[in-house]
N, C-alpha and C positions, 0 to 999 in steps of 0.2 A: 393639182392643189381645188381645192372646193372651191365655192365663191363664196365671194368676202364682201362683207355687208359694207355699205360704203357709209352710213350713218348717216346719210341724204334720202329724204322721203319724197317722192314721185311730185308732190303738190309744192314744192321748195324750190324747183324748177321747172320754169313757165317753158309753153312751147315755145323755141326760139330762142331760146338760153343756152349759156355753156359752161361749164366750170371746169377746175382743174380736183382732181381727188388725187392726193397722195392714197398710197395702197403699200404698207410697206417703206421700198425703196423706187417702187412705181411710181409716177405721173402719169393720168389718164384724164385723157380730155372726155369729158363724159357733154353728150349734145342731144336735148331733148325735140326733136325736129315733130313734124306733125304725122311722119312715117314709123314715129319712133325713139328710143333708147339707143345710142351709138354710142361705145365706147372704143376709143385709140390711142394707142402712144402719144401724148401729150408732147414732144419734143422732136421738131424739124427735124430730121437726119441731116440738113443740110448744116447751118448754124446754131442747132437748139432750139429755135424762138418756142413761144408756148402756140401750139394750134390754137387752144379755145380763145383765145384772144383775137385770132381771125373771122373773116368775113364767109359767113357761110350760102352760100346759093344752089342750087340745084344736088343737092345730097353732096357736094364735096364743101371743105373746107380750105381756102387761101391761105400760108402762112403771113402774121403782119410782118413779118421783116422783107423777105424778099420773093412774095407772089406765088410760091410752090403748091400747087393743090393737089391734095388729097382729098380722094372719093371718101366716104363715111364707112360704104357698106364692104370694103373689102383693102383698104387702106393704100391702095394704089396710087402713083404720084402721075399725074394728067403732064406733066410738065417731060418728065423722066420717066415713063412706064415700068425701067428693069428697079425704079426706087420705089419701097413701100415703108409704109410704119402698119405696125402691129395691131389687129382688130381684135376685143373683145368680145364676149356675148357679154349679155346685159338681161337681167332678172328685175322684174318686180314682184315683192313678197307684202305682204300686208300692207302694200302699202311705201315697204322700203325698197328701195334700188340695192341690189348685189351685182356683182361683176367676176367673171371668172379670170385669171389672170392666163391660165392655162388653156382656155379652149378660143382659138380661132376662129373669130368669121362675127361679127355682129348681129345680136339678136334681137328681135326686133319685140318689144313688150304692146 
C-alpha cells in the first residue's frame, strides 16, 4: 500500500502534540516530537485505550488508562517487551503528512 495523505498539514500539529488519524479502518496515533513525527497503532493492546491521549516523555507514550508504556520508534512495550503496537513510516510532502500503513518502522521527518 502506498503512503496515504492524512489531510493534516505539518503546521497544524505543533511539536509536543499528538492526534488520532483515521485512515480507512485504522486508527493511527500521530506524535510530533522534536526528533520528528512518529506514527503508531493508536489502540493499546491491553484494553483499547487511545494512545494519542497518553503522556509522552523520553520517546515513549504512556497509556492513559493503565500506564502501559510504548516506545514511539519501534512500538515495544516497556512493561511487557513481548507486547508491541505497530509503527508506521511517516513522510512530509509539501507540508502535508503522509503515512504508510504497510511499512513498519517510524520514519522521522
